KEMI-158901 format. One record per residue (C-alpha): residue number from 1; residue in one letter; x, y, z. Coordinates in nm, 3 decimals. Example, Ala and Ser with C-alpha at 12.3 -4.5 7.8 and 13.67 -1.06 7.14 Angstrom:
// residues 2
NODE | 1 | a | 1.230 | -0.450 | 0.780 .
NODE | 2 | s | 1.367 | -0.106 | 0.714 .
//
This chain:
// residues 396
NODE | 1 | x | -10.797 | 3.486 | -0.915 .
NODE | 2 | x | -11.099 | 3.295 | -1.045 .
NODE | 3 | x | -11.048 | 3.022 | -0.784 .
NODE | 4 | x | -11.021 | 3.283 | -0.506 .
NODE | 5 | x | -11.335 | 3.453 | -0.629 .
NODE | 6 | x | -11.528 | 3.125 | -0.630 .
NODE | 7 | x | -11.393 | 3.041 | -0.285 .
NODE | 8 | x | -11.511 | 3.377 | -0.145 .
NODE | 9 | x | -11.854 | 3.332 | -0.309 .
NODE | 10 | x | -11.880 | 2.983 | -0.157 .
NODE | 11 | x | -11.803 | 3.122 | 0.191 .
NODE | 12 | x | -12.062 | 3.398 | 0.151 .
NODE | 13 | x | -12.329 | 3.158 | 0.027 .
NODE | 14 | x | -12.256 | 2.910 | 0.307 .
NODE | 15 | x | -12.282 | 3.190 | 0.564 .
NODE | 16 | x | -12.614 | 3.300 | 0.417 .
NODE | 17 | x | -12.746 | 2.943 | 0.433 .
NODE | 18 | x | -12.640 | 2.905 | 0.796 .
NODE | 19 | x | -12.793 | 3.243 | 0.888 .
NODE | 20 | x | -13.117 | 3.165 | 0.707 .
NODE | 21 | x | -13.140 | 2.822 | 0.872 .
NODE | 22 | x | -13.079 | 2.971 | 1.216 .
NODE | 23 | x | -13.329 | 3.255 | 1.166 .
NODE | 24 | x | -13.613 | 3.076 | 0.987 .
NODE | 25 | x | -13.577 | 2.722 | 1.124 .
NODE | 26 | x | -13.372 | 2.681 | 1.441 .
NODE | 27 | x | -13.499 | 2.989 | 1.627 .
NODE | 28 | x | -13.870 | 2.900 | 1.585 .
NODE | 29 | x | -13.796 | 2.544 | 1.701 .
NODE | 30 | x | -13.618 | 2.670 | 2.012 .
NODE | 31 | x | -13.916 | 2.893 | 2.086 .
NODE | 32 | x | -14.155 | 2.601 | 2.033 .
NODE | 33 | x | -13.948 | 2.383 | 2.266 .
NODE | 34 | x | -13.960 | 2.655 | 2.531 .
NODE | 35 | x | -14.339 | 2.679 | 2.493 .
NODE | 36 | x | -14.380 | 2.302 | 2.528 .
NODE | 37 | x | -14.160 | 2.301 | 2.838 .
NODE | 38 | x | -14.360 | 2.581 | 2.998 .
NODE | 39 | x | -14.685 | 2.403 | 2.917 .
NODE | 40 | x | -14.552 | 2.081 | 3.074 .
NODE | 41 | x | -14.449 | 2.268 | 3.388 .
NODE | 42 | x | -14.790 | 2.434 | 3.412 .
NODE | 43 | x | -14.960 | 2.097 | 3.369 .
NODE | 44 | x | -14.745 | 1.949 | 3.642 .
NODE | 45 | x | -14.824 | 2.238 | 3.877 .
NODE | 46 | x | -15.195 | 2.205 | 3.802 .
NODE | 47 | x | -15.189 | 1.834 | 3.881 .
NODE | 48 | x | -15.005 | 1.895 | 4.206 .
NODE | 49 | x | -15.256 | 2.167 | 4.301 .
NODE | 50 | x | -15.562 | 1.959 | 4.215 .
NODE | 51 | x | -15.436 | 1.632 | 4.363 .
NODE | 52 | x | -15.562 | 1.559 | 4.714 .
NODE | 53 | x | -15.299 | 1.558 | 4.984 .
NODE | 54 | x | -15.236 | 1.191 | 5.068 .
NODE | 55 | x | -14.885 | 1.214 | 5.202 .
NODE | 56 | x | -14.594 | 1.085 | 4.998 .
NODE | 57 | x | -14.687 | 1.003 | 4.639 .
NODE | 58 | x | -14.663 | 0.634 | 4.545 .
NODE | 59 | x | -14.362 | 0.534 | 4.339 .
NODE | 60 | x | -14.398 | 0.335 | 4.016 .
NODE | 61 | x | -14.327 | -0.034 | 4.023 .
NODE | 62 | x | -14.051 | -0.211 | 3.836 .
NODE | 63 | x | -14.074 | -0.248 | 3.459 .
NODE | 64 | x | -14.195 | -0.606 | 3.395 .
NODE | 65 | x | -13.946 | -0.848 | 3.246 .
NODE | 66 | x | -13.997 | -0.914 | 2.874 .
NODE | 67 | x | -14.169 | -1.242 | 2.785 .
NODE | 68 | x | -13.928 | -1.534 | 2.794 .
NODE | 69 | x | -13.743 | -1.650 | 2.484 .
NODE | 70 | x | -13.761 | -2.023 | 2.420 .
NODE | 71 | x | -13.453 | -2.222 | 2.513 .
NODE | 72 | x | -13.272 | -2.388 | 2.224 .
NODE | 73 | x | -13.443 | -2.562 | 1.936 .
NODE | 74 | x | -13.543 | -2.421 | 1.601 .
NODE | 75 | x | -13.772 | -2.125 | 1.564 .
NODE | 76 | x | -14.132 | -2.189 | 1.460 .
NODE | 77 | x | -14.226 | -2.056 | 1.114 .
NODE | 78 | x | -14.369 | -1.706 | 1.146 .
NODE | 79 | x | -14.703 | -1.780 | 0.979 .
NODE | 80 | x | -14.752 | -2.085 | 1.198 .
NODE | 81 | x | -14.700 | -1.875 | 1.512 .
NODE | 82 | x | -14.953 | -1.620 | 1.390 .
NODE | 83 | x | -15.216 | -1.879 | 1.303 .
NODE | 84 | x | -15.181 | -2.040 | 1.646 .
NODE | 85 | x | -15.314 | -1.734 | 1.836 .
NODE | 86 | x | -15.639 | -1.535 | 1.834 .
NODE | 87 | x | -15.590 | -1.199 | 1.662 .
NODE | 88 | x | -15.752 | -0.878 | 1.540 .
NODE | 89 | x | -15.659 | -0.801 | 1.176 .
NODE | 90 | x | -15.495 | -0.469 | 1.081 .
NODE | 91 | x | -15.562 | -0.326 | 0.735 .
NODE | 92 | x | -15.470 | 0.027 | 0.622 .
NODE | 93 | x | -15.337 | 0.179 | 0.299 .
NODE | 94 | x | -14.985 | 0.147 | 0.445 .
NODE | 95 | x | -14.998 | -0.153 | 0.681 .
NODE | 96 | x | -15.128 | -0.508 | 0.708 .
NODE | 97 | x | -15.099 | -0.754 | 0.994 .
NODE | 98 | x | -15.271 | -0.823 | 1.324 .
NODE | 99 | x | -15.276 | -0.761 | 1.699 .
NODE | 100 | x | -15.211 | -1.065 | 1.916 .
NODE | 101 | x | -15.492 | -1.096 | 2.172 .
NODE | 102 | x | -15.250 | -1.283 | 2.396 .
NODE | 103 | x | -15.087 | -0.992 | 2.576 .
NODE | 104 | x | -15.243 | -0.741 | 2.331 .
NODE | 105 | x | -14.907 | -0.724 | 2.153 .
NODE | 106 | x | -14.829 | -0.556 | 1.821 .
NODE | 107 | x | -14.625 | -0.844 | 1.677 .
NODE | 108 | x | -14.741 | -0.890 | 1.318 .
NODE | 109 | x | -14.690 | -0.601 | 1.079 .
NODE | 110 | x | -14.606 | -0.564 | 0.709 .
NODE | 111 | x | -14.529 | -0.242 | 0.521 .
NODE | 112 | x | -14.753 | -0.265 | 0.214 .
NODE | 113 | x | -14.581 | 0.012 | 0.017 .
NODE | 114 | x | -14.232 | -0.144 | 0.040 .
NODE | 115 | x | -14.086 | -0.470 | -0.091 .
NODE | 116 | x | -13.779 | -0.677 | -0.012 .
NODE | 117 | x | -13.639 | -0.616 | -0.361 .
NODE | 118 | x | -13.704 | -0.375 | -0.649 .
NODE | 119 | x | -13.935 | -0.639 | -0.798 .
NODE | 120 | x | -14.291 | -0.520 | -0.713 .
NODE | 121 | x | -14.395 | -0.886 | -0.692 .
NODE | 122 | x | -14.146 | -0.961 | -0.414 .
NODE | 123 | x | -14.274 | -0.998 | -0.054 .
NODE | 124 | x | -14.355 | -0.681 | 0.136 .
NODE | 125 | x | -14.129 | -0.573 | 0.423 .
NODE | 126 | x | -14.196 | -0.760 | 0.748 .
NODE | 127 | x | -14.148 | -0.516 | 1.035 .
NODE | 128 | x | -14.283 | -0.698 | 1.344 .
NODE | 129 | x | -14.288 | -1.071 | 1.426 .
NODE | 130 | x | -14.413 | -1.273 | 1.726 .
NODE | 131 | x | -14.212 | -1.444 | 1.996 .
NODE | 132 | x | -14.110 | -1.794 | 1.897 .
NODE | 133 | x | -14.053 | -1.700 | 1.534 .
NODE | 134 | x | -13.710 | -1.656 | 1.377 .
NODE | 135 | x | -13.674 | -1.280 | 1.441 .
NODE | 136 | x | -13.910 | -1.172 | 1.723 .
NODE | 137 | x | -13.981 | -0.799 | 1.727 .
NODE | 138 | x | -14.288 | -0.654 | 1.900 .
NODE | 139 | x | -14.435 | -0.363 | 2.096 .
NODE | 140 | x | -14.674 | -0.357 | 2.388 .
NODE | 141 | x | -14.804 | -0.132 | 2.664 .
NODE | 142 | x | -14.962 | -0.190 | 3.002 .
NODE | 143 | x | -14.964 | -0.100 | 3.369 .
NODE | 144 | x | -14.741 | -0.142 | 3.673 .
NODE | 145 | x | -14.837 | -0.084 | 4.034 .
NODE | 146 | x | -14.660 | 0.072 | 4.329 .
NODE | 147 | x | -14.487 | -0.181 | 4.554 .
NODE | 148 | x | -14.735 | -0.336 | 4.796 .
NODE | 149 | x | -15.042 | -0.266 | 4.580 .
NODE | 150 | x | -15.269 | -0.569 | 4.582 .
NODE | 151 | x | -15.407 | -0.582 | 4.230 .
NODE | 152 | x | -15.379 | -0.835 | 3.951 .
NODE | 153 | x | -15.249 | -0.667 | 3.634 .
NODE | 154 | x | -15.261 | -0.787 | 3.273 .
NODE | 155 | x | -14.932 | -0.935 | 3.147 .
NODE | 156 | x | -14.786 | -1.099 | 2.838 .
NODE | 157 | x | -14.999 | -1.411 | 2.896 .
NODE | 158 | x | -15.331 | -1.230 | 2.944 .
NODE | 159 | x | -15.605 | -1.326 | 2.698 .
NODE | 160 | x | -15.783 | -1.005 | 2.595 .
NODE | 161 | x | -16.139 | -1.008 | 2.465 .
NODE | 162 | x | -16.263 | -0.808 | 2.168 .
NODE | 163 | x | -16.547 | -0.587 | 2.294 .
NODE | 164 | x | -16.593 | -0.387 | 1.973 .
NODE | 165 | x | -16.449 | -0.389 | 1.620 .
NODE | 166 | x | -16.362 | -0.694 | 1.410 .
NODE | 167 | x | -16.078 | -0.527 | 1.214 .
NODE | 168 | x | -15.850 | -0.230 | 1.287 .
NODE | 169 | x | -15.865 | 0.022 | 1.002 .
NODE | 170 | x | -15.839 | 0.404 | 0.987 .
NODE | 171 | x | -16.220 | 0.413 | 0.993 .
NODE | 172 | x | -16.285 | 0.137 | 1.251 .
NODE | 173 | x | -16.099 | 0.136 | 1.586 .
NODE | 174 | x | -16.109 | -0.169 | 1.812 .
NODE | 175 | x | -16.188 | -0.203 | 2.181 .
NODE | 176 | x | -16.018 | -0.476 | 2.386 .
NODE | 177 | x | -16.110 | -0.558 | 2.744 .
NODE | 178 | x | -15.988 | -0.781 | 3.028 .
NODE | 179 | x | -16.176 | -0.848 | 3.353 .
NODE | 180 | x | -15.945 | -0.952 | 3.636 .
NODE | 181 | x | -16.236 | -1.096 | 3.834 .
NODE | 182 | x | -16.138 | -0.888 | 4.138 .
NODE | 183 | x | -16.339 | -0.576 | 4.064 .
NODE | 184 | x | -16.093 | -0.414 | 3.821 .
NODE | 185 | x | -16.153 | -0.417 | 3.445 .
NODE | 186 | x | -15.890 | -0.302 | 3.193 .
NODE | 187 | x | -15.975 | -0.154 | 2.854 .
NODE | 188 | x | -15.768 | -0.074 | 2.544 .
NODE | 189 | x | -15.910 | 0.137 | 2.265 .
NODE | 190 | x | -15.680 | 0.124 | 1.962 .
NODE | 191 | x | -15.698 | 0.338 | 1.649 .
NODE | 192 | x | -15.464 | 0.386 | 1.351 .
NODE | 193 | x | -15.425 | 0.654 | 1.085 .
NODE | 194 | x | -15.360 | 0.625 | 0.712 .
NODE | 195 | x | -14.984 | 0.595 | 0.767 .
NODE | 196 | x | -14.798 | 0.446 | 1.063 .
NODE | 197 | x | -14.926 | 0.590 | 1.392 .
NODE | 198 | x | -15.129 | 0.384 | 1.641 .
NODE | 199 | x | -15.310 | 0.561 | 1.926 .
NODE | 200 | x | -15.384 | 0.351 | 2.235 .
NODE | 201 | x | -15.614 | 0.469 | 2.512 .
NODE | 202 | x | -15.578 | 0.252 | 2.820 .
NODE | 203 | x | -15.858 | 0.273 | 3.075 .
NODE | 204 | x | -15.891 | 0.132 | 3.426 .
NODE | 205 | x | -16.245 | 0.061 | 3.547 .
NODE | 206 | x | -16.222 | 0.039 | 3.926 .
NODE | 207 | x | -16.527 | -0.131 | 4.076 .
NODE | 208 | x | -16.372 | -0.168 | 4.420 .
NODE | 209 | x | -16.434 | 0.051 | 4.720 .
NODE | 210 | x | -16.082 | 0.196 | 4.723 .
NODE | 211 | x | -15.893 | 0.432 | 4.495 .
NODE | 212 | x | -15.635 | 0.258 | 4.274 .
NODE | 213 | x | -15.315 | 0.422 | 4.147 .
NODE | 214 | x | -15.130 | 0.261 | 3.856 .
NODE | 215 | x | -14.840 | 0.363 | 3.633 .
NODE | 216 | x | -14.858 | 0.314 | 3.255 .
NODE | 217 | x | -14.560 | 0.180 | 3.062 .
NODE | 218 | x | -14.476 | 0.098 | 2.702 .
NODE | 219 | x | -14.192 | -0.090 | 2.536 .
NODE | 220 | x | -14.059 | -0.226 | 2.210 .
NODE | 221 | x | -13.850 | -0.546 | 2.223 .
NODE | 222 | x | -13.624 | -0.694 | 1.957 .
NODE | 223 | x | -13.477 | -1.041 | 2.014 .
NODE | 224 | x | -13.131 | -1.089 | 1.869 .
NODE | 225 | x | -12.902 | -0.837 | 1.703 .
NODE | 226 | x | -13.023 | -0.769 | 1.347 .
NODE | 227 | x | -12.801 | -0.737 | 1.044 .
NODE | 228 | x | -12.716 | -0.370 | 0.989 .
NODE | 229 | x | -12.549 | -0.161 | 0.720 .
NODE | 230 | x | -12.270 | -0.089 | 0.972 .
NODE | 231 | x | -12.184 | 0.248 | 0.817 .
NODE | 232 | x | -12.034 | 0.493 | 1.066 .
NODE | 233 | x | -12.238 | 0.795 | 0.952 .
NODE | 234 | x | -12.571 | 0.606 | 0.981 .
NODE | 235 | x | -12.717 | 0.506 | 1.318 .
NODE | 236 | x | -12.907 | 0.179 | 1.346 .
NODE | 237 | x | -13.010 | 0.064 | 1.692 .
NODE | 238 | x | -13.188 | 0.221 | 1.987 .
NODE | 239 | x | -13.287 | 0.583 | 1.945 .
NODE | 240 | x | -13.489 | 0.854 | 2.114 .
NODE | 241 | x | -13.524 | 1.213 | 2.229 .
NODE | 242 | x | -13.535 | 1.238 | 2.608 .
NODE | 243 | x | -13.511 | 1.561 | 2.807 .
NODE | 244 | x | -13.470 | 1.744 | 2.477 .
NODE | 245 | x | -13.153 | 1.549 | 2.385 .
NODE | 246 | x | -13.101 | 1.296 | 2.108 .
NODE | 247 | x | -12.989 | 0.955 | 2.237 .
NODE | 248 | x | -12.830 | 0.708 | 1.993 .
NODE | 249 | x | -12.735 | 0.373 | 2.149 .
NODE | 250 | x | -12.572 | 0.100 | 1.940 .
NODE | 251 | x | -12.663 | -0.267 | 1.976 .
NODE | 252 | x | -12.296 | -0.348 | 2.035 .
NODE | 253 | x | -12.263 | -0.107 | 2.326 .
NODE | 254 | x | -12.556 | -0.258 | 2.514 .
NODE | 255 | x | -12.448 | -0.611 | 2.427 .
NODE | 256 | x | -12.085 | -0.575 | 2.532 .
NODE | 257 | x | -12.134 | -0.363 | 2.842 .
NODE | 258 | x | -12.465 | -0.521 | 2.956 .
NODE | 259 | x | -12.578 | -0.179 | 3.068 .
NODE | 260 | x | -12.900 | 0.021 | 3.084 .
NODE | 261 | x | -12.917 | 0.380 | 2.962 .
NODE | 262 | x | -13.192 | 0.576 | 3.143 .
NODE | 263 | x | -13.309 | 0.936 | 3.133 .
NODE | 264 | x | -13.590 | 1.127 | 3.304 .
NODE | 265 | x | -13.788 | 1.339 | 3.061 .
NODE | 266 | x | -14.102 | 1.544 | 3.009 .
NODE | 267 | x | -14.251 | 1.390 | 2.697 .
NODE | 268 | x | -14.015 | 1.290 | 2.416 .
NODE | 269 | x | -14.007 | 0.954 | 2.239 .
NODE | 270 | x | -13.785 | 0.646 | 2.204 .
NODE | 271 | x | -13.763 | 0.322 | 2.011 .
NODE | 272 | x | -13.557 | 0.108 | 1.774 .
NODE | 273 | x | -13.455 | 0.214 | 1.424 .
NODE | 274 | x | -13.331 | 0.043 | 1.110 .
NODE | 275 | x | -13.198 | 0.225 | 0.806 .
NODE | 276 | x | -13.541 | 0.275 | 0.650 .
NODE | 277 | x | -13.794 | 0.168 | 0.918 .
NODE | 278 | x | -13.851 | 0.230 | 1.289 .
NODE | 279 | x | -14.075 | 0.147 | 1.584 .
NODE | 280 | x | -14.110 | 0.432 | 1.835 .
NODE | 281 | x | -14.301 | 0.482 | 2.161 .
NODE | 282 | x | -14.463 | 0.823 | 2.206 .
NODE | 283 | x | -14.595 | 0.913 | 2.553 .
NODE | 284 | x | -14.806 | 1.220 | 2.627 .
NODE | 285 | x | -14.578 | 1.517 | 2.570 .
NODE | 286 | x | -14.656 | 1.673 | 2.910 .
NODE | 287 | x | -14.604 | 1.346 | 3.099 .
NODE | 288 | x | -14.302 | 1.290 | 3.324 .
NODE | 289 | x | -14.141 | 0.958 | 3.229 .
NODE | 290 | x | -13.834 | 0.745 | 3.287 .
NODE | 291 | x | -13.708 | 0.631 | 2.947 .
NODE | 292 | x | -13.460 | 0.344 | 2.918 .
NODE | 293 | x | -13.257 | 0.146 | 2.663 .
NODE | 294 | x | -13.169 | -0.206 | 2.779 .
NODE | 295 | x | -13.028 | -0.543 | 2.685 .
NODE | 296 | x | -13.187 | -0.822 | 2.889 .
NODE | 297 | x | -13.048 | -1.160 | 2.772 .
NODE | 298 | x | -13.290 | -1.452 | 2.792 .
NODE | 299 | x | -13.270 | -1.805 | 2.657 .
NODE | 300 | x | -12.920 | -1.742 | 2.526 .
NODE | 301 | x | -13.034 | -1.447 | 2.315 .
NODE | 302 | x | -13.016 | -1.071 | 2.355 .
NODE | 303 | x | -13.339 | -0.883 | 2.422 .
NODE | 304 | x | -13.287 | -0.524 | 2.310 .
NODE | 305 | x | -13.555 | -0.307 | 2.466 .
NODE | 306 | x | -13.657 | 0.059 | 2.454 .
NODE | 307 | x | -13.917 | 0.145 | 2.715 .
NODE | 308 | x | -14.065 | 0.414 | 2.933 .
NODE | 309 | x | -14.266 | 0.415 | 3.253 .
NODE | 310 | x | -14.469 | 0.710 | 3.374 .
NODE | 311 | x | -14.347 | 0.873 | 3.692 .
NODE | 312 | x | -14.695 | 1.014 | 3.752 .
NODE | 313 | x | -14.956 | 0.774 | 3.876 .
NODE | 314 | x | -15.298 | 0.748 | 3.710 .
NODE | 315 | x | -15.558 | 0.721 | 3.986 .
NODE | 316 | x | -15.895 | 0.556 | 3.935 .
NODE | 317 | x | -16.124 | 0.659 | 4.223 .
NODE | 318 | x | -16.337 | 0.408 | 4.408 .
NODE | 319 | x | -16.609 | 0.289 | 4.168 .
NODE | 320 | x | -16.469 | 0.518 | 3.901 .
NODE | 321 | x | -16.247 | 0.522 | 3.592 .
NODE | 322 | x | -15.915 | 0.667 | 3.479 .
NODE | 323 | x | -15.742 | 0.661 | 3.142 .
NODE | 324 | x | -15.408 | 0.726 | 2.974 .
NODE | 325 | x | -15.328 | 0.783 | 2.605 .
NODE | 326 | x | -15.004 | 0.714 | 2.424 .
NODE | 327 | x | -14.893 | 0.628 | 2.072 .
NODE | 328 | x | -14.679 | 0.377 | 1.884 .
NODE | 329 | x | -14.518 | 0.460 | 1.551 .
NODE | 330 | x | -14.436 | 0.157 | 1.337 .
NODE | 331 | x | -14.340 | 0.212 | 0.976 .
NODE | 332 | x | -14.119 | 0.370 | 0.714 .
NODE | 333 | x | -13.916 | 0.682 | 0.790 .
NODE | 334 | x | -14.073 | 0.897 | 0.518 .
NODE | 335 | x | -13.961 | 1.257 | 0.567 .
NODE | 336 | x | -14.299 | 1.417 | 0.496 .
NODE | 337 | x | -14.479 | 1.170 | 0.725 .
NODE | 338 | x | -14.230 | 1.209 | 1.011 .
NODE | 339 | x | -14.241 | 1.590 | 0.984 .
NODE | 340 | x | -14.623 | 1.590 | 0.982 .
NODE | 341 | x | -14.631 | 1.395 | 1.311 .
NODE | 342 | x | -14.372 | 1.631 | 1.456 .
NODE | 343 | x | -14.581 | 1.936 | 1.367 .
NODE | 344 | x | -14.939 | 1.813 | 1.417 .
NODE | 345 | x | -14.885 | 1.606 | 1.732 .
NODE | 346 | x | -14.612 | 1.831 | 1.880 .
NODE | 347 | x | -14.387 | 1.530 | 1.940 .
NODE | 348 | x | -14.059 | 1.657 | 2.077 .
NODE | 349 | x | -13.801 | 1.663 | 1.792 .
NODE | 350 | x | -13.961 | 1.368 | 1.617 .
NODE | 351 | x | -13.783 | 1.478 | 1.299 .
NODE | 352 | x | -13.457 | 1.347 | 1.450 .
NODE | 353 | x | -13.578 | 0.992 | 1.388 .
NODE | 354 | x | -13.416 | 1.041 | 1.047 .
NODE | 355 | x | -13.036 | 1.058 | 1.071 .
NODE | 356 | x | -12.943 | 1.374 | 0.882 .
NODE | 357 | x | -12.585 | 1.372 | 1.012 .
NODE | 358 | x | -12.381 | 1.658 | 1.156 .
NODE | 359 | x | -12.460 | 1.891 | 0.866 .
NODE | 360 | x | -12.837 | 1.870 | 0.901 .
NODE | 361 | x | -12.873 | 2.240 | 0.818 .
NODE | 362 | x | -12.745 | 2.152 | 0.468 .
NODE | 363 | x | -12.854 | 1.792 | 0.414 .
NODE | 364 | x | -13.223 | 1.837 | 0.497 .
NODE | 365 | x | -13.278 | 2.144 | 0.274 .
NODE | 366 | x | -13.092 | 1.967 | -0.010 .
NODE | 367 | x | -13.315 | 1.664 | 0.034 .
NODE | 368 | x | -13.625 | 1.887 | 0.021 .
NODE | 369 | x | -13.503 | 2.029 | -0.310 .
NODE | 370 | x | -13.431 | 1.681 | -0.445 .
NODE | 371 | x | -13.774 | 1.561 | -0.336 .
NODE | 372 | x | -13.938 | 1.860 | -0.508 .
NODE | 373 | x | -13.775 | 1.777 | -0.841 .
NODE | 374 | x | -13.842 | 1.405 | -0.791 .
NODE | 375 | x | -14.216 | 1.471 | -0.764 .
NODE | 376 | x | -14.184 | 1.701 | -1.065 .
NODE | 377 | x | -14.003 | 1.457 | -1.298 .
NODE | 378 | x | -14.076 | 1.121 | -1.132 .
NODE | 379 | x | -13.714 | 1.003 | -1.120 .
NODE | 380 | x | -13.459 | 1.056 | -0.842 .
NODE | 381 | x | -13.164 | 1.017 | -1.079 .
NODE | 382 | x | -13.289 | 1.301 | -1.299 .
NODE | 383 | x | -13.364 | 1.506 | -0.983 .
NODE | 384 | x | -13.002 | 1.465 | -0.871 .
NODE | 385 | x | -12.878 | 1.582 | -1.211 .
NODE | 386 | x | -13.104 | 1.889 | -1.200 .
NODE | 387 | x | -12.988 | 1.987 | -0.850 .
NODE | 388 | x | -12.624 | 1.934 | -0.952 .
NODE | 389 | x | -12.668 | 2.168 | -1.250 .
NODE | 390 | x | -12.839 | 2.429 | -1.029 .
NODE | 391 | x | -12.556 | 2.421 | -0.773 .
NODE | 392 | x | -12.297 | 2.448 | -1.051 .
NODE | 393 | x | -12.490 | 2.744 | -1.195 .
NODE | 394 | x | -12.490 | 2.923 | -0.859 .
NODE | 395 | x | -12.113 | 2.884 | -0.819 .
NODE | 396 | x | -12.047 | 2.965 | -1.182 .
//
C-alpha cells in the first residue's frame, strides 16, 4: 500500500511539473516565437514595398570555397603560425587571442576562465586555431555577389588594414578596412562583450556610379574530425536552429555520406559544438537566409563547415553606403550566459545550444535548482546531496 501511495504521488507530482512547465515556460515561448515570425514577415513586406521595382531580384552567388588545406607534411606549430601574420589582439575578462588581418578571420582564441585540467596552472582552453596549424578551426564573414556582377570582393587572402583601434576589448571596438582600388571600399567594425559574443558590422562604401547589390555570408570551419566523448545522449558536431527546428548533424554522417544539409530560415543560428564549448553564427533574426552544414574535403582532410548566406541582397546606391550586422558566439556553454543572449538579443531558441536531452522540462529546472545551491554553498557535490535530500523529502 505504501508503494502504491508513493507511486500515485509521483504521478501527480510529475503531472504538476509538466503542467507548470507548459503553462509558465512553453506557452510564453510559443507566443514569443509567433511574435518574432510576424515581425519578420512585416519586415519582409516593408522591404518589398520600399524596394524600387527593378524586375527580377538578383540571386545570391555561390558560397566561396574554404581556404585550402596544405597538402601533406607536418603542421606548423600554432604559435609560429600566429606570429607569422599581422593581427589585432583580443583581450576581455573571458577571452584572449587575436584577429588575423589576412582574411579578417577569427582564428586565435583562448577561454581564460577554463583550463585543460583541474590544475589552475595548466594551459587555458584553446578554442580557435589558424590554418596550417595542427587543428585548424576558425570563423569568418564576408560578401558574395550575384552571378555576372563585376566587382572584386575580399577573400581569405585579403590583407585588411586597421583604421581604428589597436586592441579589441569590451570598451574598445576595432575598425578594419579594405580598398579594392575599383571604387568600392569594404569596412568591418567589430565589437565584443564581457563574455563570448562578437558583433560585426560589415559596410560597403560604393564610390562608383552604379548601385551595387551584394549578399553577406558567414561560416565556421573545422579541419579534421575532433576527438569526441561519443556518448549517445550528448550531441557533438554541427548544430543549429533553422526555420524554428533544431538540427543536430554528426561529423560521421557528413563524412560518410559526403552530403550537405541545407534549410531556408528567417533568422535562427548555426555552428559547431563540443561538449563544453561552441562557435555559432547568428544572423539578423528578421533576415531570410540559407543555412547549411557541409563536409568539403581538401588536402586529404575533412573540412566541416556550418554557414549561412543571406537570400536578401544588401544594396549600396551609387556613391552611397550599405551595411549589415551579424554576430559570432565563441565560448563556453554557460547556461546563464546562453539564456541571457536568448532573452536580450531575441536569438531564436538559442538555449538549445545546450543539449538538455529529451526530458528538458525536467533536466533544466533540476539544473537551475542545483546551480542555486551551488552558488549558495560553493560546491556542486554538496549541492547534489541537498537536492537529493529535498527530492527524497517530497516523496517521503
